[in-house]
C-alpha positions as CSV (number, residue, x, y, z in Angstrom):
1,M,-2.3,22.9,99.1
2,D,-2.2,20.3,101.8
3,M,0.7,21.4,104.1
4,A,0.7,17.9,106.1
5,L,1.1,15.9,102.5
6,F,3.8,18.5,101.3
7,L,5.6,18.2,104.4
8,K,5.5,14.5,104.4
9,A,6.6,14.3,100.8
10,F,9.3,16.8,101.2
11,A,10.8,14.9,104.2
12,A,10.7,11.8,102.6
13,L,12.2,13.0,99.1
14,F,14.6,15.0,100.9
15,A,15.9,12.2,103.1
16,I,16.0,9.6,100.0
17,M,17.5,12.1,97.6
18,N,19.7,13.9,100.1
19,P,21.9,16.4,98.1
20,F,24.5,16.7,100.9
21,V,25.1,12.8,100.6
22,A,25.4,12.9,96.7
23,L,27.9,15.9,97.0
24,P,31.0,13.9,97.6
25,M,30.3,11.7,94.4
26,F,29.3,14.7,92.3
27,L,32.8,16.0,93.2
28,S,34.7,13.0,92.6
29,L,32.8,12.7,88.9
30,T,33.5,16.1,88.2
31,S,37.1,16.6,89.7
32,G,38.5,17.4,86.4
33,D,36.2,20.3,85.4
34,D,36.5,23.8,86.3
35,A,33.8,25.6,88.3
36,R,31.9,26.8,85.2
37,A,31.6,23.2,83.7
38,Q,30.7,21.8,87.3
39,R,27.9,24.2,87.4
40,R,26.6,23.4,83.9
41,T,26.7,19.5,85.2
42,A,24.8,20.5,88.1
43,L,22.0,22.3,86.3
44,R,21.7,19.2,84.0
45,V,21.4,17.0,86.9
46,A,18.5,18.9,88.4
47,L,16.7,19.0,85.0
48,Y,17.3,15.4,84.2
49,S,16.1,14.5,87.8
50,T,13.0,16.6,87.5
51,I,12.0,14.9,84.2
52,L,12.6,11.5,85.5
53,A,10.8,12.0,88.8
54,G,7.9,13.8,87.1
55,V,7.2,10.8,84.7
56,I,7.4,8.5,87.5
57,L,5.1,10.4,89.9
58,V,2.4,10.8,87.1
59,S,2.8,7.1,85.6
60,G,3.5,5.2,88.8
61,A,-0.3,4.4,89.6
62,S,-0.9,3.3,86.0
63,V,2.1,1.0,86.1
64,L,0.7,-0.8,89.4
65,T,-2.8,-1.2,87.8
66,F,-1.0,-2.7,84.6
67,F,0.6,-5.1,86.7
68,G,-2.5,-5.8,89.0
69,V,-0.8,-4.7,92.0
70,T,-2.8,-2.6,94.4
71,V,-1.3,0.6,96.1
72,D,-1.6,-1.2,99.6
73,D,0.4,-4.1,98.5
74,F,3.0,-1.7,97.0
75,R,2.7,0.4,100.0
76,I,3.8,-2.7,102.2
77,A,6.6,-3.8,99.8
78,G,7.9,-0.4,99.4
79,G,7.7,0.4,103.1
80,I,9.8,-2.4,103.8
81,V,12.5,-1.4,101.0
82,L,12.5,2.1,102.3
83,L,13.0,0.6,106.0
84,M,15.9,-1.2,104.9
85,I,17.4,1.8,103.1
86,G,16.7,4.1,106.2
87,L,18.3,1.3,108.6
88,G,21.3,1.2,106.4
89,M,21.6,5.1,106.6
90,L,21.2,4.8,110.4
91,N,24.3,2.3,110.2
92,G,26.4,4.8,108.5
93,K,26.1,3.5,104.9
94,A,25.4,5.4,102.0
95,S,21.6,5.8,100.9
96,A,20.7,3.1,98.3
97,A,19.5,5.9,96.2
98,H,23.1,7.0,95.7
99,A,24.5,3.5,95.6
100,G,24.9,0.9,92.7
101,T,26.2,-2.3,92.1
102,S,30.3,-2.9,92.2
103,S,30.3,-2.9,88.5
104,E,28.1,0.3,88.2
105,Q,30.4,2.0,90.6
106,E,33.8,1.0,88.6
107,Q,31.8,2.6,85.6
108,H,31.2,6.0,87.4
109,A,34.9,7.1,87.1
110,Q,34.9,6.2,83.3
111,V,31.9,8.3,82.5
112,G,32.4,11.4,80.1
113,D,29.3,13.7,81.2
114,P,27.9,12.2,84.5
115,S,24.9,14.4,84.4
116,F,22.5,11.7,83.6
117,Y,24.4,8.6,84.1
118,P,25.2,8.1,87.3
119,M,24.1,11.4,88.7
120,S,20.4,11.6,87.8
121,F,20.0,8.0,87.5
122,P,20.4,6.0,89.4
123,M,22.0,8.2,92.1
124,M,19.1,10.8,92.6
125,V,16.4,8.9,91.1
126,G,17.0,5.5,92.3
127,P,15.0,2.6,93.6
128,G,14.3,4.5,96.9
129,T,13.0,7.7,95.0
130,I,11.0,5.6,92.6
131,T,9.3,3.6,95.5
132,T,8.8,6.5,97.4
133,L,7.1,8.7,94.3
134,V,4.9,5.8,93.5
135,L,3.7,5.1,97.0
136,L,2.9,9.0,97.5
137,G,1.3,9.3,94.0
138,G,-0.9,6.2,94.3
139,A,-2.1,7.0,97.8
140,N,-3.1,10.6,96.5
141,A,-4.1,10.1,93.1
142,H,-6.0,13.1,92.5
143,P,-5.0,16.6,90.9
144,S,-4.3,18.5,94.0
145,G,-2.4,15.5,95.5
146,Y,0.0,15.4,92.3
147,L,0.4,19.2,92.6
148,T,1.3,18.9,96.2
149,I,3.9,16.2,95.8
150,G,5.2,17.9,92.8
151,A,5.8,21.0,94.7
152,A,7.6,19.1,97.4
153,L,9.6,17.4,94.7
154,L,10.5,20.7,92.9
155,A,11.6,22.2,96.4
156,V,14.1,19.2,96.9
157,I,15.4,19.5,93.5
158,A,15.7,23.1,93.9
159,I,18.0,22.5,96.9
160,L,19.8,19.9,95.1
161,A,20.5,22.3,92.4
162,V,21.9,24.8,94.9
163,V,24.0,22.5,96.6
164,L,25.6,21.1,93.4
165,Y,25.9,24.3,91.7
166,F,28.1,25.6,94.7
167,A,29.5,22.2,95.3
168,A,33.0,23.3,95.4
169,D,32.5,25.8,98.1
170,I,30.3,23.6,100.2
171,G,32.6,20.9,99.9
172,H,35.3,22.6,101.8
173,I,32.8,23.6,104.4
174,L,31.0,20.2,105.1
175,S,33.2,17.9,107.2
176,Q,32.9,13.9,106.9
177,T,31.5,14.1,110.7
178,L,28.6,16.3,109.6
179,R,28.0,14.2,106.4
180,T,27.6,11.3,108.8
181,I,25.4,13.0,111.1
182,M,23.1,14.1,108.3
183,T,23.0,10.7,106.8
184,R,21.9,9.1,110.1
185,L,19.4,11.9,110.9
186,M,17.8,11.5,107.3
187,G,18.0,7.6,107.9
188,M,15.8,7.9,111.1
189,I,13.2,10.3,109.4
190,L,13.0,7.7,106.3
191,A,12.7,4.7,108.7
192,A,9.7,6.4,110.4
193,I,8.1,7.4,107.1
194,A,8.5,3.7,106.0
195,V,7.1,2.1,109.1
196,E,4.0,4.5,108.7
197,M,3.7,3.3,105.2
198,I,3.9,-0.4,106.3
199,V,1.4,0.1,109.1
200,A,-1.1,1.8,106.9
201,G,-0.8,-1.0,104.1
202,L,-1.2,-3.6,106.6
203,G,-4.2,-1.9,108.1
204,S,-5.9,-1.5,104.7
205,V,-5.1,-5.2,103.5
């Protein structure tokens, strides 16, 4: 396994899918459930996120080819999108992977089972996650590359499952200040990865 690729993929995916940033929304959406129901929802979120992200990782390069877009073109555009998300996180805003339009946010409180919508999609597997997976998969389109990125993805989703599974307990410990610090730290990491993607894409073009 390429450890450098694994660490890069893990850092990017963890920054964009940050389970601790999604934690308050998860608690809000499952506030009427008991601990057992919350844990079932958490496991479904992890399962749905794995399936969605896995399909995107494997099919992303084919989709680009279908539309006649090169990996380098998408790397530049995707890097800009990720940079905007990272800068927003640095300014204390929630990751765009966990946010939606105002109408979507209004619907969040009306959803019966939030495990697929809105938790898995678009909160965990949203525009930022999709862009990251397509870029990583397109730049490492070979079996070992897919396996390495897949391992990093599974590691991030495993952390997501644990955090959401014990959401009620962690929510009492994780203060708002700590959440803000973590969001800004992840924003800096994501911005740095985005700049590297843009530079690499521009260099190839």
